[in-house]
Backbone of each chain as ProteinMPNN parsed JSONL, in Angstrom:
{"seq_chain_A": "XXXXXXXXXXXXXXXXXXXXXXXXXXXXXXXXXXXXXXXXXXXXXXXXXXXXXXXXXXXXXXXXXXXXXXXXXXXXXXXXX", "coords_chain_A": {"N_chain_A": [[159.061, 19.41, -47.894], [160.495, 21.185, -45.318], [161.261, 21.006, -41.746], [161.128, 23.512, -40.622], [159.431, 25.005, -42.313], [157.133, 23.515, -41.91], [156.548, 24.038, -39.204], [156.101, 26.814, -39.366], [153.835, 26.921, -41.084], [151.887, 25.465, -39.649], [151.686, 27.056, -37.397], [150.696, 29.337, -38.591], [148.116, 28.508, -39.42], [147.024, 27.98, -36.928], [147.03, 30.565, -35.778], [145.304, 31.881, -37.532], [142.897, 30.62, -36.971], [142.676, 31.326, -34.299], [142.378, 34.104, -34.348], [139.794, 34.505, -35.072], [138.305, 33.501, -32.972], [139.016, 34.805, -30.634], [137.769, 36.923, -28.101], [138.384, 39.424, -27.119], [138.971, 42.402, -28.706], [141.315, 43.903, -29.01], [143.265, 42.035, -28.377], [142.783, 40.28, -30.477], [143.624, 41.894, -32.588], [146.374, 42.013, -32.065], [147.038, 39.333, -32.371], [146.526, 39.105, -35.073], [148.501, 40.789, -36.024], [150.788, 39.243, -35.42], [150.248, 37.134, -37.106], [150.587, 38.428, -39.594], [153.331, 38.956, -39.495], [154.44, 36.357, -39.437], [153.544, 35.557, -41.903], [155.068, 37.249, -43.502], [157.6, 36.115, -43.077], [157.145, 33.65, -44.283], [156.812, 34.474, -46.928], [159.411, 35.392, -47.491], [160.705, 32.938, -47.346], [159.636, 31.77, -49.59], [161.048, 33.043, -51.528], [160.223, 35.679, -52.228], [160.991, 38.55, -51.636], [160.103, 41.137, -52.051], [157.292, 41.126, -51.735], [157.269, 40.264, -49.12], [158.378, 42.432, -47.768], [156.397, 44.371, -48.219], [154.265, 43.135, -46.896], [155.237, 43.119, -44.267], [155.451, 45.863, -43.753], [152.922, 47.028, -44.379], [150.909, 45.118, -43.593], [151.679, 44.414, -40.942], [152.326, 46.88, -39.84], [150.786, 49.41, -40.7], [148.075, 48.491, -40.926], [147.567, 47.342, -38.407], [147.851, 49.585, -36.758], [145.718, 51.153, -37.675], [143.562, 49.529, -36.961], [143.872, 49.598, -34.164], [143.422, 52.3, -33.587], [140.756, 52.438, -34.381], [139.591, 50.708, -32.52], [140.121, 52.161, -30.198], [138.402, 54.235, -30.641], [135.929, 53.071, -30.58], [134.403, 50.317, -28.949], [136.156, 48.005, -26.8], [135.541, 45.368, -26.141], [133.918, 42.604, -27.666], [130.472, 42.463, -28.225], [128.103, 40.269, -26.666], [125.599, 38.377, -28.3]], "CA_chain_A": [[158.84, 20.501, -46.935], [161.339, 21.026, -44.141], [160.611, 21.116, -40.431], [160.883, 24.94, -40.357], [158.212, 25.378, -43.032], [156.002, 22.843, -41.253], [156.218, 24.797, -37.981], [155.533, 28.104, -39.787], [152.496, 26.754, -41.647], [150.935, 25.077, -38.604], [151.502, 28.248, -36.569], [149.848, 30.242, -39.378], [146.738, 28.016, -39.34], [146.612, 28.173, -35.537], [146.754, 31.989, -35.58], [144.136, 32.257, -38.319], [141.722, 30.167, -36.227], [142.611, 32.056, -33.033], [141.959, 35.504, -34.516], [138.33, 34.529, -35.189], [137.627, 33.092, -31.744], [139.347, 35.673, -29.502], [136.668, 37.87, -27.888], [138.959, 40.753, -26.911], [139.334, 42.873, -30.054], [142.717, 44.332, -29.016], [144.051, 40.796, -28.462], [142.632, 39.779, -31.846], [144.494, 42.717, -33.436], [147.772, 41.62, -31.858], [147.186, 38.018, -33.011], [146.576, 39.367, -36.51], [149.847, 41.339, -36.262], [151.726, 38.115, -35.447], [149.932, 36.422, -38.36], [151.226, 39.153, -40.702], [154.786, 38.791, -39.423], [154.74, 34.988, -39.878], [153.297, 35.568, -43.344], [156.239, 37.885, -44.113], [158.682, 35.122, -43.072], [156.803, 32.653, -45.301], [157.088, 35.061, -48.246], [160.869, 35.355, -47.726], [161.044, 31.546, -47.625], [159.222, 31.494, -50.97], [161.895, 33.895, -52.382], [159.511, 36.866, -52.689], [161.302, 39.561, -50.625], [159.299, 42.334, -52.307], [155.994, 40.935, -51.091], [157.508, 40.166, -47.684], [158.577, 43.804, -47.271], [155.082, 45.014, -48.202], [153.462, 42.514, -45.841], [155.743, 43.557, -42.966], [155.203, 47.292, -43.555], [151.495, 47.354, -44.418], [150.12, 44.192, -42.784], [152.007, 44.481, -39.524], [152.426, 48.252, -39.35], [149.689, 50.352, -40.917], [146.768, 47.89, -40.647], [147.423, 47.201, -36.962], [147.627, 50.907, -36.175], [144.355, 51.593, -38.009], [142.655, 48.741, -36.115], [143.97, 50.058, -32.777], [142.725, 53.585, -33.499], [139.324, 52.169, -34.47], [139.178, 50.153, -31.226], [140.136, 53.253, -29.227], [137.247, 55.118, -30.88], [134.676, 52.352, -30.314], [134.531, 49.548, -27.719], [137.2, 47.001, -26.901], [134.97, 44.034, -26.034], [132.872, 42.246, -28.595], [129.261, 42.253, -27.427], [127.408, 39.002, -26.849], [124.238, 38.554, -28.804]], "C_chain_A": [[159.638, 20.241, -45.672], [160.562, 21.233, -42.849], [160.263, 22.566, -40.117], [159.6, 25.409, -41.035], [156.984, 24.767, -42.376], [155.563, 23.618, -40.01], [155.541, 26.114, -38.346], [154.092, 27.936, -40.237], [151.486, 26.382, -40.57], [150.663, 26.254, -37.666], [150.55, 29.223, -37.261], [148.384, 29.835, -39.276], [146.179, 28.247, -37.939], [146.217, 29.637, -35.287], [145.497, 32.412, -36.32], [142.856, 31.805, -37.63], [141.547, 31.011, -34.969], [142.036, 33.448, -33.217], [140.444, 35.607, -34.656], [137.69, 34.34, -33.828], [137.961, 33.958, -30.539], [138.264, 36.731, -29.349], [137.188, 39.293, -27.728], [139.506, 41.266, -28.25], [140.787, 43.333, -30.127], [143.633, 43.112, -29.102], [143.967, 40.222, -29.867], [143.512, 40.566, -32.809], [145.953, 42.3, -33.309], [148.026, 40.245, -32.486], [147.301, 38.189, -34.523], [147.924, 39.952, -36.92], [150.876, 40.225, -36.352], [151.51, 37.294, -36.713], [150.636, 37.087, -39.547], [152.736, 38.951, -40.696], [155.206, 37.395, -39.878], [154.587, 34.89, -41.39], [154.49, 36.189, -44.078], [157.415, 36.908, -44.164], [158.426, 34.068, -44.143], [157.116, 33.189, -46.693], [158.584, 35.102, -48.53], [161.325, 33.933, -48.016], [160.711, 31.175, -49.058], [159.957, 32.369, -51.975], [161.106, 35.038, -53.024], [159.751, 37.998, -51.697], [160.506, 40.852, -50.799], [157.967, 42.268, -51.569], [156.157, 40.888, -49.581], [157.661, 41.545, -47.066], [157.245, 44.53, -47.176], [154.23, 44.469, -47.065], [153.909, 43.006, -44.469], [155.39, 45.017, -42.71], [153.709, 47.584, -43.459], [150.709, 46.46, -43.469], [150.389, 44.327, -41.3], [151.978, 45.904, -38.998], [151.142, 49.035, -39.465], [148.34, 49.755, -40.507], [146.522, 47.794, -39.146], [147.128, 48.547, -36.309], [146.209, 51.385, -36.453], [143.33, 50.842, -37.162], [142.659, 49.285, -34.692], [143.261, 51.399, -32.607], [141.217, 53.365, -33.53], [138.801, 51.605, -33.155], [139.128, 51.257, -30.176], [138.922, 54.156, -29.399], [135.931, 54.419, -30.582], [134.828, 51.581, -29.0], [135.526, 48.411, -27.925], [136.627, 45.589, -26.9], [133.928, 43.821, -27.107], [131.612, 41.93, -27.799], [128.632, 40.921, -27.722], [126.012, 39.245, -27.385], [123.358, 37.377, -28.41]], "O_chain_A": [[159.479, 19.203, -45.031], [159.382, 21.584, -42.854], [159.266, 22.849, -39.453], [158.786, 26.109, -40.434], [155.931, 25.399, -42.289], [154.372, 23.83, -39.785], [154.545, 26.5, -37.734], [153.22, 28.704, -39.832], [150.369, 26.898, -40.555], [149.539, 26.429, -37.196], [149.71, 29.853, -36.618], [147.511, 30.678, -39.073], [145.028, 28.651, -37.772], [145.193, 29.909, -34.66], [144.709, 33.207, -35.808], [141.842, 32.502, -37.683], [140.428, 31.372, -34.605], [141.296, 33.934, -32.362], [139.866, 36.662, -34.395], [136.653, 34.939, -33.542], [137.277, 33.875, -29.519], [137.873, 37.368, -30.326], [136.536, 40.252, -28.14], [140.386, 40.649, -28.849], [141.433, 43.185, -31.164], [144.645, 43.135, -29.802], [144.963, 39.731, -30.396], [144.084, 39.995, -33.738], [146.681, 42.236, -34.299], [149.088, 40.009, -33.061], [148.083, 37.496, -35.174], [148.436, 39.666, -38.002], [151.734, 40.234, -37.235], [152.468, 36.816, -37.321], [151.21, 36.407, -40.399], [153.353, 38.793, -41.749], [156.188, 37.242, -40.604], [155.379, 34.239, -42.071], [154.879, 35.717, -45.146], [158.144, 36.862, -45.155], [159.351, 33.636, -44.831], [157.625, 32.458, -47.543], [159.003, 34.878, -49.665], [162.224, 33.725, -48.831], [161.405, 30.368, -49.676], [159.559, 32.445, -53.137], [161.285, 35.338, -54.204], [158.828, 38.386, -50.981], [160.259, 41.574, -49.833], [157.566, 43.206, -50.88], [155.314, 41.393, -48.84], [157.146, 41.808, -45.98], [156.976, 45.219, -46.192], [153.561, 45.222, -46.358], [153.077, 43.281, -43.604], [155.064, 45.384, -41.581], [153.274, 48.305, -42.561], [149.938, 46.947, -42.642], [149.462, 44.352, -40.49], [151.642, 46.125, -37.834], [150.476, 49.302, -38.465], [147.549, 50.411, -39.829], [145.436, 48.11, -38.659], [146.276, 48.649, -35.426], [145.564, 51.959, -35.575], [142.351, 51.427, -36.699], [141.604, 49.424, -34.072], [142.578, 51.618, -31.607], [140.478, 54.022, -32.798], [137.71, 51.964, -32.713], [138.21, 51.296, -29.357], [138.458, 54.771, -28.439], [134.918, 55.081, -30.355], [135.335, 52.138, -28.026], [135.722, 47.92, -29.037], [137.155, 44.706, -27.576], [133.151, 44.721, -27.428], [131.674, 41.208, -26.804], [128.613, 40.472, -28.868], [125.329, 40.188, -26.983], [122.174, 37.351, -28.748]]}, "seq_chain_B": "XXXXXXXXXXXXXXXXXXXXXXXXXXXXXXXXXXXXXXXXXXXXXXXXXXXXXXXXXXXXXXXXXXXXXXXXXXXXXXXXXXXXXXXXXXXXXXXXXXXXXXXXXXXXXXXXXXXXXXXXXXXXXXXXXXXXXXXXXXXXX", "coords_chain_B": {"N_chain_B": [[145.996, 61.071, -25.757], [148.221, 58.947, -23.899], [151.53, 59.599, -23.106], [155.046, 59.094, -22.366], [158.258, 60.345, -21.154], [160.233, 58.55, -21.863], [159.188, 57.175, -24.091], [158.932, 59.322, -25.878], [161.594, 60.169, -26.193], [162.803, 57.877, -27.315], [161.351, 57.705, -29.693], [162.166, 60.073, -30.89], [164.809, 59.486, -31.436], [164.577, 57.275, -33.125], [163.029, 57.977, -35.363], [164.495, 59.555, -37.432], [166.273, 57.554, -38.452], [164.447, 55.685, -39.358], [163.214, 57.108, -41.409], [165.397, 57.501, -43.09], [165.941, 54.85, -43.782], [163.581, 54.258, -45.17], [163.837, 56.03, -47.349], [166.139, 54.941, -48.475], [165.142, 52.48, -49.322], [163.313, 53.334, -51.256], [165.025, 54.57, -53.169], [166.713, 52.538, -53.888], [165.011, 50.919, -55.219], [164.93, 49.951, -58.028], [167.027, 48.055, -58.089], [167.039, 46.349, -55.917], [165.074, 44.431, -53.484], [161.937, 45.964, -52.751], [160.77, 49.354, -53.21], [158.938, 52.154, -54.537], [156.414, 52.007, -53.213], [156.791, 50.41, -50.858], [158.896, 51.758, -49.498], [157.691, 54.263, -49.231], [155.564, 53.654, -47.506], [157.028, 53.054, -45.212], [158.25, 55.525, -44.579], [155.917, 56.977, -44.168], [154.987, 55.602, -41.94], [156.843, 56.454, -40.064], [156.014, 59.054, -39.646], [153.565, 58.501, -38.474], [154.469, 57.336, -36.135], [155.583, 59.573, -34.891], [153.202, 60.993, -34.419], [151.963, 59.255, -32.647], [153.747, 59.101, -30.455], [154.217, 61.69, -29.558], [151.787, 64.126, -29.601], [148.721, 64.412, -31.506], [148.465, 67.007, -32.504], [151.053, 68.075, -32.6], [152.256, 66.46, -34.513], [150.672, 67.255, -36.56], [151.559, 69.838, -36.933], [154.117, 69.329, -37.902], [153.734, 67.815, -40.334], [151.449, 69.186, -42.029], [147.925, 69.335, -42.938], [147.66, 70.592, -45.409], [150.241, 70.322, -46.505], [150.361, 67.559, -46.758], [148.305, 67.069, -48.598], [149.394, 68.415, -50.778], [151.766, 66.918, -51.24], [150.647, 64.446, -51.83], [149.154, 64.995, -54.207], [151.246, 65.899, -55.828], [152.868, 63.615, -56.131], [151.108, 61.85, -57.478], [150.598, 63.336, -59.804], [153.171, 63.568, -60.887], [153.705, 60.901, -61.498], [151.665, 60.336, -63.401], [152.375, 62.294, -65.224], [154.903, 61.453, -66.12], [154.162, 59.134, -67.417], [152.567, 60.225, -69.429], [154.408, 61.739, -70.768], [155.817, 59.887, -72.252], [153.826, 59.254, -74.051], [153.706, 61.689, -75.42], [156.13, 61.813, -76.847], [155.706, 59.853, -78.676], [155.36, 57.167, -77.986], [153.848, 54.409, -76.183], [151.79, 54.494, -73.159], [153.867, 54.952, -70.398], [156.078, 53.879, -71.725], [159.257, 53.702, -71.477], [161.649, 53.542, -72.93], [161.583, 55.014, -75.248], [162.003, 57.683, -74.854], [163.771, 60.546, -75.852], [166.822, 60.857, -74.79], [170.288, 61.721, -74.246], [171.469, 59.013, -73.893], [171.96, 55.458, -73.459], [169.18, 53.31, -74.371], [168.566, 51.441, -72.34], [169.668, 52.647, -70.067], [168.092, 54.954, -69.931], [165.642, 53.77, -69.37], [166.215, 52.678, -66.817], [166.673, 55.026, -65.34], [164.15, 56.261, -65.551], [162.509, 54.412, -64.269], [163.477, 54.664, -61.685], [162.732, 57.367, -61.186], [159.94, 57.223, -61.374], [159.512, 55.531, -59.237], [160.272, 57.224, -57.113], [158.251, 59.158, -57.358], [155.963, 57.616, -56.762], [156.665, 56.985, -54.155], [156.569, 59.53, -52.842], [153.834, 60.021, -53.079], [152.696, 57.848, -51.618], [153.78, 58.128, -49.046], [152.584, 60.432, -48.045], [149.963, 59.581, -48.147], [149.841, 57.374, -46.382], [150.37, 58.593, -43.943], [148.201, 60.345, -43.867], [146.007, 58.606, -43.745], [146.138, 57.575, -41.13], [146.174, 59.954, -39.526], [143.805, 61.287, -40.169], [141.937, 59.441, -39.353], [142.425, 59.334, -36.643], [141.988, 61.858, -35.626], [140.115, 64.15, -33.569], [136.63, 64.176, -33.66], [133.836, 66.352, -33.608], [131.04, 65.245, -32.238]], "CA_chain_B": [[146.796, 59.848, -25.654], [149.175, 59.02, -22.809], [152.911, 59.332, -23.49], [156.043, 59.379, -21.336], [159.52, 60.886, -21.661], [160.977, 57.446, -22.48], [158.635, 56.944, -25.432], [159.224, 60.467, -26.746], [163.023, 60.178, -26.514], [163.081, 56.786, -28.252], [160.778, 58.067, -30.985], [162.984, 61.123, -31.502], [166.033, 58.864, -31.945], [164.293, 56.261, -34.146], [162.375, 58.522, -36.558], [165.404, 59.843, -38.563], [166.772, 56.313, -39.044], [163.325, 55.072, -40.07], [163.017, 57.849, -42.655], [166.547, 57.213, -43.951], [165.734, 53.493, -44.29], [162.521, 54.345, -46.179], [164.386, 56.663, -48.555], [167.049, 53.955, -49.071], [164.348, 51.466, -50.034], [162.752, 53.957, -52.463], [166.033, 54.872, -54.183], [167.267, 51.272, -54.363], [163.927, 50.109, -55.755], [165.189, 49.213, -59.266], [168.076, 47.025, -58.036], [166.916, 45.464, -54.759], [163.684, 44.349, -53.06], [161.389, 47.232, -52.295], [160.416, 50.282, -54.264], [158.228, 53.345, -54.092], [155.323, 51.745, -52.267], [157.288, 49.932, -49.57], [159.615, 52.841, -48.842], [156.739, 55.302, -48.86], [154.84, 53.216, -46.314], [157.915, 53.14, -44.041], [158.372, 56.945, -44.214], [154.626, 57.354, -43.587], [154.915, 55.021, -40.595], [157.629, 57.282, -39.151], [155.162, 60.192, -39.265], [152.575, 57.97, -37.544], [155.173, 57.162, -34.857], [155.622, 60.913, -34.289], [151.866, 61.338, -33.929], [151.635, 58.392, -31.513], [154.598, 59.295, -29.295], [153.882, 63.012, -29.036], [150.338, 64.103, -29.767], [148.309, 64.609, -32.895], [148.632, 68.38, -32.969], [152.459, 68.325, -32.93], [152.479, 65.828, -35.811], [149.958, 68.074, -37.539], [152.405, 70.998, -37.271], [155.232, 68.843, -38.715], [153.201, 67.57, -41.676], [150.08, 69.677, -41.928], [146.984, 68.801, -43.921], [147.954, 71.175, -46.734], [151.479, 69.705, -47.006], [150.057, 66.187, -47.154], [147.533, 67.127, -49.849], [150.312, 68.822, -51.844], [152.639, 65.78, -51.557], [149.793, 63.435, -52.447], [148.859, 65.38, -55.587], [152.492, 65.971, -56.579], [153.278, 62.265, -56.495], [150.218, 61.296, -58.505], [150.777, 64.086, -61.056], [154.472, 63.201, -61.452], [153.58, 59.567, -62.094], [150.874, 60.456, -64.624], [153.122, 63.116, -66.166], [155.953, 60.654, -66.753], [153.501, 58.256, -68.372], [152.083, 60.994, -70.573], [155.595, 62.191, -71.507], [156.094, 58.849, -73.253], [152.811, 59.415, -75.101], [154.023, 62.887, -76.206], [157.225, 61.574, -77.793], [155.301, 58.9, -79.693], [155.28, 55.78, -77.549], [152.632, 54.135, -75.427], [151.857, 54.974, -71.777], [154.975, 54.416, -69.601], [157.11, 53.202, -72.525], [160.365, 54.595, -71.151], [162.793, 53.453, -73.828], [161.434, 55.866, -76.427], [162.298, 59.077, -74.513], [165.059, 60.907, -76.462], [167.853, 61.429, -73.938], [171.599, 61.286, -74.755], [171.921, 57.842, -73.138], [171.474, 54.203, -74.017], [167.787, 53.097, -73.965], [168.503, 50.727, -71.064], [169.923, 53.613, -68.999], [166.901, 55.807, -69.826], [164.634, 52.97, -68.675], [166.592, 52.613, -65.405], [166.447, 56.342, -64.735], [162.712, 56.549, -65.446], [161.949, 53.539, -63.23], [163.84, 55.31, -60.418], [161.936, 58.586, -60.988], [158.562, 56.809, -61.098], [159.523, 55.037, -57.86], [160.283, 58.378, -56.207], [156.92, 59.768, -57.415], [155.057, 56.757, -55.991], [157.047, 57.128, -52.753], [156.009, 60.784, -52.321], [152.387, 59.842, -52.998], [152.293, 56.892, -50.587], [154.131, 58.565, -47.689], [151.533, 61.348, -47.608], [148.717, 58.821, -48.014], [149.888, 56.547, -45.17], [150.226, 59.488, -42.794], [146.848, 60.896, -43.881], [145.081, 57.558, -43.306], [146.139, 57.516, -39.668], [145.881, 61.232, -38.869], [142.39, 61.626, -40.338], [141.13, 58.517, -38.552], [142.649, 59.537, -35.213], [141.661, 63.206, -35.167], [138.869, 64.211, -32.799], [135.47, 64.745, -34.349], [132.764, 66.843, -32.732], [129.826, 64.491, -32.579]], "C_chain_B": [[147.897, 60.021, -24.621], [150.576, 58.689, -23.315], [153.834, 59.662, -22.332], [157.304, 59.897, -21.993], [160.308, 59.801, -22.389], [160.509, 57.24, -23.916], [159.034, 58.077, -26.374], [160.692, 60.488, -27.148], [163.352, 59.105, -27.538], [162.539, 57.129, -29.634], [161.637, 59.102, -31.686], [164.268, 60.544, -32.09], [165.713, 57.995, -33.167], [163.814, 56.886, -35.452], [163.337, 58.874, -37.691], [165.93, 58.588, -39.252], [165.691, 55.629, -39.869], [163.125, 55.761, -41.418], [164.163, 57.595, -43.627], [166.399, 55.83, -44.585], [164.668, 53.485, -45.387], [163.042, 54.939, -47.473], [165.349, 55.721, -49.265], [166.265, 52.937, -49.886], [163.752, 52.049, -51.308], [163.823, 54.062, -53.549], [166.668, 53.589, -54.72], [166.201, 50.36, -54.952], [164.27, 49.335, -57.012], [166.154, 48.039, -59.11], [167.926, 46.06, -56.869], [165.45, 45.377, -54.373], [163.191, 45.671, -52.504], [161.097, 48.121, -53.482], [159.638, 51.432, -53.67], [157.201, 53.066, -53.017], [155.859, 51.379, -50.888], [158.015, 51.037, -48.799], [158.697, 53.949, -48.384], [155.957, 54.934, -47.618], [155.709, 53.352, -45.075], [158.081, 54.601, -43.615], [157.065, 57.447, -43.606], [154.475, 56.822, -42.179], [155.733, 55.824, -39.603], [156.827, 58.513, -38.717], [154.086, 59.746, -38.274], [153.193, 57.781, -36.165], [155.3, 58.495, -34.133], [154.281, 61.262, -33.671], [151.512, 60.517, -32.704], [152.434, 58.781, -30.276], [154.437, 60.701, -28.714], [152.36, 63.1, -29.037], [150.006, 64.505, -31.194], [148.606, 66.007, -33.392], [150.09, 68.67, -33.335], [152.827, 67.664, -34.266], [151.815, 66.642, -36.91], [150.772, 69.314, -37.906], [153.6, 70.565, -38.127], [154.799, 68.596, -40.168], [151.72, 67.954, -41.663], [149.232, 69.096, -43.055], [147.314, 69.304, -45.33], [149.204, 70.533, -47.343], [151.197, 68.309, -47.524], [149.282, 66.147, -48.47], [148.456, 67.462, -51.014], [151.219, 67.664, -52.253], [151.872, 64.706, -52.316], [149.579, 63.741, -53.932], [150.121, 65.41, -56.43], [152.938, 64.598, -57.039], [152.439, 61.697, -57.618], [150.434, 61.987, -59.84], [152.109, 63.754, -61.709], [154.39, 61.856, -62.157], [152.819, 59.646, -63.416], [151.633, 61.239, -65.679], [154.212, 62.336, -66.877], [155.366, 59.658, -67.74], [153.095, 58.996, -69.628], [153.234, 61.534, -71.413], [155.95, 61.188, -72.599], [155.074, 58.9, -74.387], [153.182, 60.567, -76.026], [155.111, 62.626, -77.221], [156.935, 60.396, -78.711], [155.285, 57.447, -79.289], [153.925, 55.47, -76.964], [152.864, 54.555, -73.988], [152.935, 54.212, -71.007], [155.963, 53.581, -70.421], [158.381, 54.032, -72.456], [161.422, 54.659, -72.241], [162.765, 54.443, -74.968], [161.814, 57.316, -76.144], [163.671, 59.452, -75.064], [165.987, 61.626, -75.489], [169.201, 60.951, -74.466], [172.185, 60.137, -73.94], [171.456, 56.608, -73.874], [170.034, 53.974, -73.537], [167.654, 52.379, -72.628], [168.728, 51.676, -69.896], [168.738, 54.539, -68.797], [165.821, 55.077, -69.05], [164.926, 52.904, -67.17], [166.316, 53.916, -64.687], [164.968, 56.606, -64.52], [162.055, 55.67, -64.399], [162.247, 54.121, -61.859], [162.946, 56.511, -60.141], [160.482, 58.244, -60.675], [158.451, 56.266, -59.671], [159.502, 56.167, -56.852], [158.913, 59.038, -56.174], [155.929, 58.949, -56.596], [155.36, 56.886, -54.499], [156.469, 58.379, -52.129], [154.507, 60.641, -52.107], [152.013, 58.992, -51.787], [152.65, 57.396, -49.194], [153.12, 59.577, -47.164], [150.241, 60.59, -47.327], [148.696, 58.027, -46.713], [149.73, 57.417, -43.93], [148.803, 60.021, -42.712], [145.833, 59.897, -43.363], [144.969, 57.562, -41.794], [145.647, 58.824, -39.057], [144.414, 61.61, -39.004], [141.504, 60.722, -39.514], [141.228, 58.869, -37.075], [142.202, 60.911, -34.73], [140.273, 63.217, -34.522], [137.772, 64.863, -33.627], [134.481, 65.249, -33.307], [131.473, 66.143, -33.134], [128.644, 65.03, -31.818]], "O_chain_B": [[148.449, 61.111, -24.476], [150.792, 57.622, -23.889], [153.467, 60.411, -21.427], [157.427, 59.898, -23.217], [160.968, 60.069, -23.393], [161.318, 57.142, -24.838], [159.422, 57.839, -27.518], [161.017, 60.786, -28.297], [164.075, 59.355, -28.503], [163.201, 56.87, -30.64], [161.828, 59.048, -32.901], [164.767, 61.029, -33.105], [166.477, 57.975, -34.132], [164.145, 56.395, -36.531], [163.046, 58.531, -38.837], [166.027, 58.543, -40.479], [165.962, 55.068, -40.93], [162.898, 55.107, -42.435], [163.948, 57.487, -44.835], [166.688, 55.647, -45.768], [164.816, 52.804, -46.402], [162.747, 54.442, -48.56], [165.393, 55.685, -50.495], [166.66, 52.573, -50.994], [163.681, 51.365, -52.329], [163.585, 53.697, -54.7], [167.111, 53.548, -55.867], [166.443, 49.171, -55.163], [163.94, 48.151, -57.088], [166.112, 47.109, -59.916], [168.62, 45.044, -56.828], [164.643, 46.16, -54.873], [163.942, 46.407, -51.864], [161.171, 47.683, -54.63], [159.667, 51.663, -52.462], [157.116, 53.791, -52.025], [155.449, 51.951, -49.879], [157.784, 51.23, -47.605], [158.873, 54.514, -47.305], [155.706, 55.785, -46.765], [155.217, 53.718, -44.007], [158.057, 54.897, -42.42], [157.075, 58.232, -42.658], [153.909, 57.491, -41.314], [155.381, 55.887, -38.425], [156.937, 58.965, -37.577], [153.729, 60.485, -37.358], [152.546, 58.028, -35.148], [155.147, 58.559, -32.913], [154.214, 61.761, -32.548], [150.832, 61.015, -31.806], [151.894, 58.797, -29.17], [154.515, 60.877, -27.498], [151.705, 62.202, -28.507], [150.877, 64.883, -31.978], [148.959, 66.194, -34.557], [150.349, 69.424, -34.273], [153.599, 68.215, -35.05], [152.31, 66.718, -38.035], [150.699, 69.797, -39.036], [154.056, 71.327, -38.98], [155.416, 69.102, -41.106], [150.858, 67.143, -41.327], [149.735, 68.463, -43.984], [147.257, 68.554, -46.304], [149.236, 70.235, -48.537], [151.704, 67.905, -48.571], [149.55, 65.319, -49.34], [148.339, 66.887, -52.097], [151.435, 67.432, -53.443], [152.357, 64.135, -53.293], [149.786, 62.889, -54.795], [150.106, 65.01, -57.594], [153.338, 64.42, -58.19], [152.961, 61.137, -58.582], [150.455, 61.337, -60.885], [152.195, 63.663, -62.934], [154.92, 61.677, -63.253], [153.26, 59.1, -64.427], [151.568, 60.924, -66.867], [154.435, 62.514, -68.075], [155.973, 59.362, -68.769], [153.245, 58.494, -70.742], [153.08, 61.765, -72.612], [156.329, 61.561, -73.71], [155.405, 58.625, -75.54], [153.015, 60.476, -77.242], [155.052, 63.143, -78.336], [157.818, 59.971, -79.456], [155.203, 56.57, -80.149], [152.955, 56.184, -77.218], [153.977, 54.927, -73.616], [152.924, 52.982, -70.966], [156.611, 52.683, -69.885], [158.579, 54.947, -73.255], [162.027, 55.709, -72.458], [163.793, 54.699, -75.595], [161.939, 58.109, -77.077], [164.648, 58.759, -74.784], [165.948, 62.851, -75.373], [169.27, 59.885, -75.077], [173.266, 60.266, -73.365], [170.654, 56.695, -74.804], [169.684, 54.385, -72.431], [166.736, 52.668, -71.861], [168.079, 51.551, -68.857], [168.395, 54.884, -67.666], [165.162, 55.657, -68.187], [164.022, 53.051, -66.348], [165.796, 53.927, -63.571], [164.559, 57.103, -63.471], [161.141, 56.117, -63.707], [161.399, 54.088, -60.967], [162.452, 56.68, -59.026], [159.857, 58.88, -59.826], [157.458, 56.494, -58.98], [158.797, 56.09, -55.846], [158.445, 59.439, -55.109], [155.145, 59.505, -55.827], [154.448, 56.897, -53.672], [155.935, 58.33, -51.021], [153.97, 61.079, -51.089], [151.126, 59.359, -51.017], [151.914, 57.132, -48.244], [152.822, 59.588, -45.97], [149.514, 60.913, -46.388], [147.682, 57.995, -46.016], [149.046, 57.036, -42.98], [148.248, 60.139, -41.62], [144.909, 60.262, -42.635], [143.871, 57.553, -41.236], [144.796, 58.809, -38.167], [143.83, 62.182, -38.083], [140.454, 61.142, -39.028], [140.257, 58.729, -36.332], [142.049, 61.11, -33.525], [139.393, 62.427, -34.864], [137.948, 65.933, -34.209], [134.314, 64.64, -32.251], [130.898, 66.397, -34.192], [127.531, 64.527, -31.97]]}, "name": "protein", "num_of_chains": 2, "seq": "XXXXXXXXXXXXXXXXXXXXXXXXXXXXXXXXXXXXXXXXXXXXXXXXXXXXXXXXXXXXXXXXXXXXXXXXXXXXXXXXXXXXXXXXXXXXXXXXXXXXXXXXXXXXXXXXXXXXXXXXXXXXXXXXXXXXXXXXXXXXXXXXXXXXXXXXXXXXXXXXXXXXXXXXXXXXXXXXXXXXXXXXXXXXXXXXXXXXXXXXXXXXXXXXXXXXXXXXXXXXXX"}
């Protein structure tokens, strides 16, 4: 495993942990968007450009937009219980 | 939703290129990465960009609910129809090579894969736009 893959994978794990712990839902959506983009780069590294294209279009594009619309319709802050 | 002249101008410039790129990905599906689904999502995303940069009603006039339903059904019916066509000429579902056209079986297969990709593209581009527009439209609660 090269240094580039190592950086990508550790960044991926970091983002996956961060998206759970961020309280601001809009920030969590943006972190998830970055996660999808890194995932797309990982898929191209694994020689699966088809999956990478789908991940970039659906994971980063459509899913993020749907999350943002849902946040706009509800509340932005996660409530403390 | 709040928009400015800058956003609207950029969207107006970007949308045709985005749609051309989506169509390129659909049509080059058999020979390069991508295909009906990926290209359809990109064309659908261009419609979402229109709805975001202008407002929902202007996007609704460009691709109205009826047009989207028609595209959605057309894509699904074309896909099912091409599968059933293979059944009619005596093969199994989506067995392209058996269709009697004056071409080599490999060429028939290539052509049918392209046509099925276009059908999936039409279906998905209406679906992706519908997902966003139906979620974002104002409901009277």
